[in-house]
C-alpha positions in Angstrom: -39.3 85.1 -20.6 -40.0 81.7 -22.1 -37.4 78.9 -22.0 -36.7 75.4 -23.0 -34.0 72.9 -22.3 -33.6 69.1 -22.9 -30.9 66.6 -22.1 -30.7 62.9 -22.8 -28.3 60.2 -21.6 -27.9 56.5 -20.7 -27.4 55.9 -17.0 -27.0 52.2 -16.0 -29.4 50.2 -18.2 -31.9 53.1 -18.7 -32.1 56.0 -21.2 -33.1 59.1 -19.3 -34.7 62.3 -20.7 -34.9 65.6 -18.9 -37.0 68.5 -20.1 -37.4 72.0 -18.7 -40.0 74.4 -20.0 -41.3 77.8 -18.8 -43.7 80.5 -19.7 -43.8 84.1 -18.6 -45.0 84.6 -15.0 -44.2 87.0 -12.1 -43.8 84.1 -9.7 -42.0 80.8 -9.8 -44.6 78.1 -10.3 -43.2 74.5 -10.7 -45.0 71.4 -12.0 -42.6 68.5 -11.6 -43.3 65.0 -13.1 -40.8 62.4 -12.0 -40.9 58.6 -11.4 -41.8 57.5 -7.9 -38.4 56.1 -7.1 -37.0 59.7 -7.3 -39.5 61.2 -4.9 -36.9 61.4 -2.2 -34.9 63.8 -4.4 -37.8 66.0 -5.3 -37.1 68.7 -2.8 -33.5 69.0 -3.9 -34.6 69.2 -7.5 -37.1 72.0 -6.7 -34.5 74.0 -4.9 -32.1 73.6 -7.9 -34.7 74.6 -10.4 -35.9 77.6 -8.4 -32.3 78.9 -8.1 -31.7 78.6 -11.8 -35.0 79.5 -13.3 -36.0 82.2 -10.7 -39.5 82.9 -12.0 -42.0 81.7 -14.6 -44.6 78.9 -14.9 -42.3 75.9 -15.2 -42.8 72.3 -16.2 -40.1 69.8 -15.3 -40.1 66.2 -16.7 -37.8 63.4 -15.7 -38.5 60.0 -17.3 -36.7 56.9 -18.5 -37.2 54.2 -21.0 -37.1 50.5 -20.0 -35.4 47.9 -22.1 -38.1 45.2 -22.7 -35.5 42.5 -22.2 -34.7 43.9 -18.8 -38.3 44.1 -17.6 -38.8 41.4 -15.0 -42.0 40.1 -13.5 -42.5 38.0 -10.4 -45.3 35.9 -9.1 -46.8 37.1 -5.9 -46.6 33.7 -4.1 -48.6 34.5 -1.0 -51.4 36.0 -3.0 -51.5 33.0 -5.4 -51.7 30.6 -2.4 -54.5 32.7 -0.9 -56.4 32.6 -4.2 -55.9 28.8 -4.4 -57.1 28.3 -0.8 -60.3 30.3 -1.5 -61.0 28.6 -4.8 -60.5 25.2 -3.2 -63.1 25.9 -0.5 -65.5 27.1 -3.2 -64.8 24.0 -5.3 -65.3 21.6 -2.3 -68.6 23.2 -1.3 -70.0 23.3 -4.8 -68.6 19.9 -6.0 -66.7 21.6 -8.9 -63.5 20.3 -10.5 -60.5 21.6 -8.5 -57.7 20.2 -10.7 -56.9 23.5 -12.5 -56.9 25.9 -9.5 -53.3 27.0 -10.1 -54.0 27.9 -13.7 -57.1 29.9 -12.6 -55.3 31.6 -9.6 -52.4 33.0 -11.8 -55.0 34.8 -13.9 -56.4 36.7 -10.9 -55.6 40.4 -10.2 -52.2 41.5 -9.0 -50.6 38.0 -9.2 -47.9 39.2 -11.6 -45.8 42.1 -10.2 -42.7 44.0 -11.1 -39.9 44.3 -8.5 -39.7 47.8 -7.1 -36.6 49.6 -8.3 -34.3 51.2 -5.8 -32.4 54.4 -6.5 -28.7 53.9 -6.8 -26.7 56.8 -5.4 -24.0 56.7 -8.1 -26.6 56.7 -10.8 -28.3 59.7 -9.2 -25.1 61.7 -9.6 -25.1 61.0 -13.3 -28.9 61.9 -13.6 -28.3 65.1 -11.7 -25.7 66.1 -14.2 -28.3 65.6 -17.0 -30.6 67.9 -15.1 -27.9 70.6 -14.9 -27.2 70.0 -18.6 -30.8 70.6 -19.4 -30.8 73.8 -17.3 -27.7 75.1 -19.1 -29.5 74.6 -22.4 -32.6 76.3 -20.9 -30.4 79.3 -20.0 -29.0 79.3 -23.6 -32.5 79.4 -25.0 -33.3 82.4 -22.8 -30.2 84.2 -23.7 -30.8 83.8 -27.4 -34.4 84.9 -27.0 -33.3 87.9 -24.9 -30.8 89.0 -27.5 -33.5 88.8 -30.2 -35.9 90.9 -28.1 -33.1 93.4 -27.4 -32.3 93.7 -31.1 -35.9 94.3 -31.9 -36.2 97.0 -29.2 -33.0 98.8 -30.4 -34.3 98.7 -34.0 -37.6 100.2 -32.9 -35.9 102.9 -30.9 -33.6 103.8 -33.8 -36.7 104.0 -36.1 -38.4 106.4 -33.6 -35.2 108.6 -33.5 -34.9 108.8 -37.3 -38.6 109.6 -37.7 -38.6 112.2 -34.8 -36.6 114.6 -37.0 -39.5 114.8 -39.4 -41.9 115.6 -36.5 -40.3 119.0 -35.7 -41.9 120.9 -38.5 -45.2 119.2 -37.9 -45.1 120.1 -34.2 -44.2 123.7 -34.9 -47.1 124.0 -37.3 -49.4 122.5 -34.7 -48.3 124.9 -32.1 -48.8 127.8 -34.4 -52.3 126.6 -35.2 -53.1 126.4 -31.5 -51.7 129.9 -30.8 -53.7 131.3 -33.7 -56.9 129.6 -32.5 -56.4 130.9 -28.9 -55.8 134.4 -30.2 -58.9 134.4 -32.4 -61.2 132.6 -30.0 -60.3 134.2 -26.7 -64.0 134.5 -25.9 -64.6 130.8 -26.4 -61.6 129.9 -24.2 -62.7 132.2 -21.4 -66.3 130.9 -21.6 -65.0 127.3 -21.5 -63.2 127.8 -18.2 -65.9 130.2 -16.8 -68.5 127.4 -17.2 -66.4 124.8 -15.4 -64.1 123.4 -18.1 -63.0 119.8 -18.2 -60.9 117.9 -15.6 -57.2 117.7 -16.2 -54.2 117.1 -13.9 -52.5 120.1 -15.6 -55.3 122.6 -14.8 -54.5 125.2 -12.1 -56.0 124.1 -8.7 -58.0 127.4 -8.6 -59.7 126.3 -11.8 -60.6 122.7 -10.9 -64.1 123.5 -9.6 -65.9 121.5 -12.2 -69.4 122.7 -12.8 -68.7 126.0 -11.0 -66.1 127.6 -13.1 -64.6 131.1 -12.6 -68.0 132.8 -12.2 -67.0 135.9 -14.1 -69.6 138.5 -15.1 -70.0 139.6 -18.7 -68.1 142.8 -18.0 -65.3 140.8 -16.3 -65.0 138.5 -19.3 -64.8 141.5 -21.7 -62.1 143.1 -19.5 -60.1 139.8 -19.5 -60.3 139.5 -23.3 -59.0 143.1 -23.6 -56.2 142.4 -21.2 -55.1 139.2 -23.0 -55.0 141.0 -26.3 -52.6 143.6 -24.9 -50.1 140.7 -24.3 -49.7 140.1 -28.0 -50.1 143.8 -29.1 -46.5 144.6 -29.9 -47.4 148.3 -30.6 -48.6 148.6 -27.0 -45.8 146.5 -25.6 -43.1 148.5 -27.3 -44.3 151.8 -26.0 
């Protein structure tokens, strides 16, 4: 059964969004996409998701939005100094102007860096509640879909029941046609099985030798036809 749940909330200075999606599958197959600072919580999240979702091909997303005013960048001082040292040596050996080495060094790769965020335990409690909220909505989606499917099945079953009443005369007429055909074509029926017939799970085991058949002689076939006709000869039966 498919499912979808989403929860949003502000925790600390960030707005968090949790999404859970699933498609039909016999096994539980989880694809989790979460920020690196939550990696230590991934195993616990997987355990929670498995217990709630049980099965299905599932996608789990946890992400947050940064306030541009809160984004901080820092200079990587040791790296800047290393760039300046190397540039100074090159300038001295080549006789180039070395007055703007700092301006040149800060343009080099990886000089600007963002401080690594640490996971705050109290914030994680609030984030985990958002995950549970998303899973509750996921379950609600499944229940609604399940109720719709159940209603469709019940409507289909009721339609079959209402129409089955009209089938009785048709079935009786079909049975009568088959009985009449068998009675008027006994020779064809006997010849069919005598020549081997067709495989069917309902055929008597003694008659399942395909390609061999009953191996009756012409006289035996005539005798069998005569015997079968006596079974529906009420004048003979009532004597």
